[in-house]
VEXDREN-2710 file (C-alpha; in Angstrom, 1 decimal):
% VEXDREN-2710
k/r/px/py/pz
1/MET/76.4/89.5/84.9
2/SER/79.0/90.2/87.6
3/LEU/78.3/91.6/91.0
4/VAL/79.9/94.9/90.0
5/GLU/77.7/95.2/87.0
6/ASP/74.5/94.3/88.9
7/LYS/75.3/97.0/91.5
8/ARG/76.1/99.5/88.7
9/ILE/72.8/98.9/87.0
10/LEU/70.8/99.2/90.2
11/ARG/72.7/102.3/91.3
12/SER/72.0/104.0/88.0
13/ALA/68.3/103.1/88.1
14/MET/67.9/104.4/91.6
15/LEU/69.8/107.7/90.9
16/ALA/67.6/108.2/87.8
17/TRP/64.4/107.5/89.8
18/ARG/65.4/109.9/92.6
19/SER/66.1/112.7/90.1
20/THR/62.5/112.6/89.0
21/LEU/61.0/113.6/92.4
22/ALA/59.4/117.0/92.5
23/GLU/60.1/119.5/95.2
24/ASP/56.6/118.9/96.8
25/GLU/57.2/115.2/96.9
26/ARG/60.6/115.7/98.6
27/ARG/59.0/118.0/101.2
28/ALA/56.3/115.5/101.9
29/ALA/58.9/112.7/102.2
30/THR/60.9/114.8/104.7
31/ASP/57.7/115.3/106.8
32/GLY/56.8/111.6/106.6
33/LEU/60.3/110.6/107.6
34/LEU/60.1/112.7/110.8
35/ALA/56.7/111.3/111.6
36/VAL/57.8/107.7/111.2
37/PHE/60.9/108.4/113.2
38/ARG/58.8/109.9/116.1
39/ARG/56.5/106.9/116.0
40/GLU/59.0/104.0/115.7
41/ARG/62.1/105.3/117.5
42/PRO/64.8/103.2/115.9
43/ILE/67.4/105.0/118.0
44/SER/67.1/105.5/121.7
45/ALA/68.3/108.7/123.3
46/PRO/70.7/109.6/124.7
47/ALA/73.3/108.3/122.3
48/VAL/76.1/109.5/120.1
49/VAL/74.5/109.5/116.6
50/SER/76.1/110.1/113.2
51/GLY/73.9/111.7/110.6
52/PHE/74.7/113.0/107.2
53/TRP/74.2/116.2/105.3
54/PRO/72.0/115.3/102.3
55/ILE/73.6/115.5/98.8
56/ARG/72.7/114.3/95.3
57/GLU/68.9/114.4/95.9
58/GLU/69.0/112.3/99.1
59/ILE/66.1/112.5/101.5
60/ASP/66.5/115.4/103.9
61/ILE/67.2/113.9/107.3
62/ARG/68.1/117.2/109.0
63/PRO/64.7/117.4/110.9
64/VAL/65.4/113.9/112.3
65/MET/68.8/115.1/113.4
66/ILE/67.4/118.1/115.1
67/GLU/64.8/115.8/116.8
68/LEU/67.7/113.6/118.1
69/PHE/69.6/116.7/119.3
70/ASN/66.5/117.9/121.2
71/GLN/66.2/114.5/122.8
72/GLY/69.7/114.8/124.2
73/CYS/71.8/113.0/121.6
74/GLN/75.3/114.1/120.7
75/LEU/75.5/114.4/116.9
76/ALA/78.3/113.9/114.5
77/LEU/78.7/114.1/110.7
78/PRO/81.0/111.9/108.6
79/VAL/84.2/113.0/107.0
80/VAL/85.7/111.1/104.1
81/GLN/89.4/110.7/104.8
82/GLY/90.4/109.2/101.5
83/LYS/89.9/106.3/99.2
84/GLY/89.9/102.9/101.0
85/GLN/89.7/104.5/104.4
86/ARG/87.1/104.5/107.2
87/LEU/85.0/107.5/107.8
88/LEU/85.9/109.9/110.6
89/PHE/83.1/111.4/112.6
90/ARG/83.3/115.0/113.9
91/ALA/80.9/116.5/116.5
92/TRP/78.2/118.7/115.1
93/ARG/75.3/120.7/116.6
94/PRO/72.5/122.3/114.6
95/GLY/73.7/125.7/113.5
96/ASP/77.4/124.9/113.5
97/PRO/79.3/126.1/110.4
98/LEU/80.2/123.4/107.9
99/GLU/83.0/123.2/105.4
100/ALA/83.1/121.5/102.0
101/GLY/84.2/117.9/101.9
102/VAL/84.7/115.5/99.0
103/PHE/81.9/114.3/96.7
104/GLY/79.9/117.5/97.3
105/THR/79.5/116.8/101.0
106/LEU/79.4/119.3/103.9
107/GLN/81.2/118.4/107.1
108/PRO/82.1/119.9/110.5
109/GLN/85.1/122.1/110.6
110/ALA/88.5/120.4/111.2
111/ARG/88.7/122.0/114.7
112/ARG/85.6/120.0/115.9
113/GLU/86.4/116.9/118.0
114/ALA/86.4/113.4/116.5
115/ILE/83.8/111.1/118.2
116/GLU/82.8/107.5/117.7
117/PRO/79.0/107.0/117.1
118/GLU/76.8/104.4/118.8
119/ALA/74.2/104.7/116.0
120/LEU/74.6/105.8/112.4
121/LEU/72.0/107.2/110.0
122/VAL/73.3/105.9/106.7
123/PRO/72.5/107.2/103.3
124/LEU/71.4/104.7/100.6
125/LEU/70.4/104.3/97.1
126/ALA/68.6/101.0/97.7
127/CYS/67.9/98.5/100.5
128/ASP/66.2/95.1/100.5
129/ARG/64.2/93.3/103.2
130/GLN/67.2/91.5/104.5
131/GLY/69.0/94.8/105.3
132/TRP/71.5/94.8/102.4
133/ARG/72.2/98.3/101.3
134/LEU/73.5/99.8/98.1
135/GLY/75.4/103.0/98.4
136/TYR/77.4/105.1/95.9
137/GLY/80.2/102.5/95.6
138/GLY/83.0/103.9/97.7
139/GLY/82.7/101.3/100.4
140/PHE/83.2/104.0/103.2
141/TYR/80.2/102.9/105.3
142/ASP/81.0/99.2/104.9
143/LEU/84.6/99.7/106.1
144/THR/83.4/101.9/108.9
145/LEU/80.6/99.6/110.1
146/GLU/82.9/96.6/110.0
147/HIS/85.5/98.5/112.1
148/LEU/82.9/99.8/114.6
149/ARG/81.2/96.5/115.0
150/GLY/84.6/94.9/115.7
151/ARG/84.9/97.2/118.7
152/ARG/81.3/97.2/120.1
153/SER/77.6/97.1/119.3
154/VAL/76.4/99.9/117.0
155/THR/73.1/100.4/115.3
156/ALA/73.1/101.2/111.5
157/VAL/69.9/102.8/110.3
158/GLY/69.6/103.1/106.5
159/VAL/67.6/106.2/105.6
160/GLY/65.8/106.8/102.2
161/PHE/62.6/107.2/100.3
162/ASP/60.2/104.3/100.7
163/ALA/60.5/103.5/96.9
164/GLN/64.2/102.7/97.6
165/LEU/63.2/99.5/99.3
166/VAL/63.7/96.9/96.5
167/PRO/63.3/93.1/96.2
168/GLU/67.0/92.4/96.2
169/VAL/70.3/94.2/96.6
170/PRO/73.4/92.5/95.1
171/HIS/76.0/92.0/97.9
172/ASP/79.1/90.1/98.9
173/ALA/81.3/89.5/101.9
174/GLN/82.6/93.1/101.9
175/ASP/79.1/94.5/102.4
176/GLN/77.6/95.3/105.9
177/ARG/74.0/94.8/106.6
178/LEU/71.8/97.5/108.2
179/ASP/70.0/97.0/111.5
180/TRP/67.1/99.2/110.5
181/LEU/65.5/100.9/107.5
182/LEU/63.8/104.2/108.0
183/THR/61.8/105.8/105.2
184/ASP/59.0/108.3/104.8
185/ARG/56.5/105.5/105.2
186/ARG/58.0/102.8/107.4
187/ALA/60.7/101.8/109.9
188/CYS/61.6/98.1/110.0
189/ALA/64.2/96.2/112.0
190/PHE/66.3/93.5/110.3
191/VAL/67.0/90.3/112.3
END
């Protein structure tokens, strides 16, 4: 099979798995994610940190973002600018109004300033023990991480349910590795 087909199959399987989670399992995972974050601290405050507003049955990272804000971090949320383009990050504070973005996302209003993150909480469908991540297939985070890493050191923390840690994620030269994985049961750094 081709790399594209391998990614498509894994993407489909992980989306199907995630759709089977009951609401109480999701709440427990959100609580577990915050507990692991507090214990392991993959991001040091203060920092400029990009989070994401959960969509498509993703794990809810909003409590982690509030924790980071309370620790003195400046927060941002990503904005998709268009196919084949890097993400833009706009400043966001808990309680700020959001507007609709593409793919069902919510993003800060256009009047909010653009900022460049030092650390990114990155959504994922799957991740392996080498730090390779599978996303939705748009390549937005890969392009963005490549650009940011060309400018300075940044920390990319993939965030998901523990069952999204898989034996192997198909990847190629266009893919960017994560620095950390944060789930409802573990945090692990990739070297």
